[in-house]
N, C-alpha and C positions, 0 to 999 in steps of 0.2 A: 504494500500500500504506500502511495506517495504521501509523505508527511505534509501537514498543513503548512503553507508558507514556503514550500520548497522553491527557491528562486532560480528556476531553470534559465531565465533570460540573463542571469549574471554569471553563468557557468559556460565557459568555452571548453571544447574538447580537442585534444591533440592525439592523433594516431602517429606513433613513433615508428617510422619505416626507414630509418637510416642505418640499420645494422648491416654487418658484412656477410651474414648467412654462411659462415664458415662450415657449419655442420650439415648444410643442405646440398653438399656436393655440387656447388656451382649454380644451383637454382637461385633465381632472384625471388626472395621470399614474398614481397608484396604481390608479385604476379603469379604465385603458385595458386592453382585452382583447387577448391574444395567444394563439393556439392554444386558445381556449375558456376561458382563465383570465385573471383580472386580473393585472397586473404585481405587485401586492402579494401575491396568493396564490402566484404562481410564486416570488417571492423567499423567502417563508416556507417553502415546500415544499422548496426547495433548501438552505436554511440549517439548518432544524430538526434533521435527522439528525446534523448536525455539532456541535451545541451542547447544553449542559445546560438551555437555556431561551431563549426568543425574546421580545423586546419590540419595539415599533414606536415610532419617533420621528415625530410628526406634529403639525403646528400647526393642522390642520383639525378642529374638534370634531365635525364630521359624518362624518368618514371612517369607513366601515364596516370594522371589523377582524375577521377570522375567528378562530374558535377561542377567543374570549374572552381573547385575548392582552392583556397590559397595554400601555397607550399612555402615552408620556411626551411632554411638550411643553417647548419651550425656555422658560427663565425670562423672557426678554425678548420684546417684541412685534414686534421689527424684522426677523425672518427673518435671523438672524445667521449662517446658513450651517451646513454639515454638522458643523463642529467643535463648535458649540453644541449640536447634537443629540446628538453623542457624549458631551459633558459631562453633558447632562441624563440620558442613559441611565446613565452611571456613578453619578450622584447617586442615581438610583432604585435601582440595584443595591446601593449601599452601605447603603441603608436596608432594602431588602426581601430581598436575597440576598447577605449579606455574605461568604458563602463563595466567591463568584465571584472568580477571580483575573485573568481576561482578558475583553476585550470584542471580539467579532468584528463588524466593521461593513461594511455594503454598502448602496449606494443601491437604491431600489425599482426603478429602471429598468435593472437589470442582470439579464436573464432567464436567462442561461446559466451561472450560477455553478458552478464545478466541484465535484465531490464530495470532492476533496481540499483544498479551500480552507482550512479551519481547520487541518487536521493539518499541512500543509506550512508554513504560516505559523508554527504553534507550534513545529515542529521547528527551523526556522531561528532564531526568536527565542530558544528555549531553548538551542540549541547555541551561539549567539553572545552570549548574555547581553544581548540587546537588549530594550528596553521596547516597541518597536513594529516590526512587520514589515508591509510593504506588498506587494501583488500588482503584478507587472509583466507585460505581454504585448507582444511585439514591442518597439518603442521607447517604449512609453507606460507611465508609472508611474501606478497608480490610487490616488491619495492618499486616497480614501474607502473603498477595499477593503483593510482592514487588521485586524491583531490587536493590540489595545492592552492593555498591562499596566495593571491597575487602579491601580497605584502612580503612574501619570501623572495622576491625577485633579486634584490641586491644581496641578500644573504647567500643565495644560491650562487650568484656571480663571485662573491668573495671565496666561497668554498672551492669553486673550480679554479680560481686564480691561485689558490694555495696548493694546487696539484692533485686534489682529490678526484678520483674518477670512479671508484667503486660506489655503485648507487646505494648500497646498504649503508655505507658510511655517511653518504649525503643525507639520507632520510633520518638517520640517527641524530645528526647534527641539527636537523630541522624539527626535532621533537615530535616525531610522528606517532600517532595512535593507530590502532588496528581495529578493523571491523571484520567479523568472521562470516563466511558463507558455508553452507553444507556442500559436501562433495558427492552426494547422491541425488539423482541417478548418475550424474556426471559432475566433474569439476568445472565450474563456470569460468575458471581462470586457467584451464588447461592451455599450454602453449606448445607450438609446433617448432621444434628445433632440428628434427631429423626426418628422413623419409619414413622411418618407423612411426614417429609421432603423427605424420600425415595419414598413414594407414589407420592408426588408432582413432584419429578424428573422423575419418570416413566411416569407420565402424559405428561411432556414436550417431552420426547422421543416418546410417542405415536402420537404426533402431527408432528413428523419429527425430525430427528437428527439435533441438533444445528450446524450451520456452524462456 
């Protein structure tokens, strides 16, 4: 159930599609097809109803992005990780959509994002006055699946300037809280890193599209 007062129009979403896909044997992960859709299309489709706008973080200038969505790229050339993509998205929003107060982040390889992803994270962050809320499923914390308050922008910049790249360290320094989801009948934050994972995701779809 969506909580009363859930401010969808103040939440932007960013699909992080700038990874190097080292474990996918050369496949370009955003363009990998699952259930007749690319992973990028699936991520956008699941996040868009939950946000006031969607942007894509990608370092590939040739990446085909649907629906004329804006694409942001990291400032540096060195693939500095998802935190750099999140900061680039925040910088873009500050310039182009300054009314946005939150940034919902998820990687492109998470095809089963739940429909209550944004609202549950917002409810927890708002209720606990936390600047960052992360999704958790089972025993795994998803440090890239989070809701970031835009007030973290300069702190995130400082963290990256200090050479921190490990996203878990970044979220710890941002005082993140966690929100748990059930993993049955499937893990809503299952992510595809290998061809084996792609086969497992196809098996989930064969049992019925996750709600």
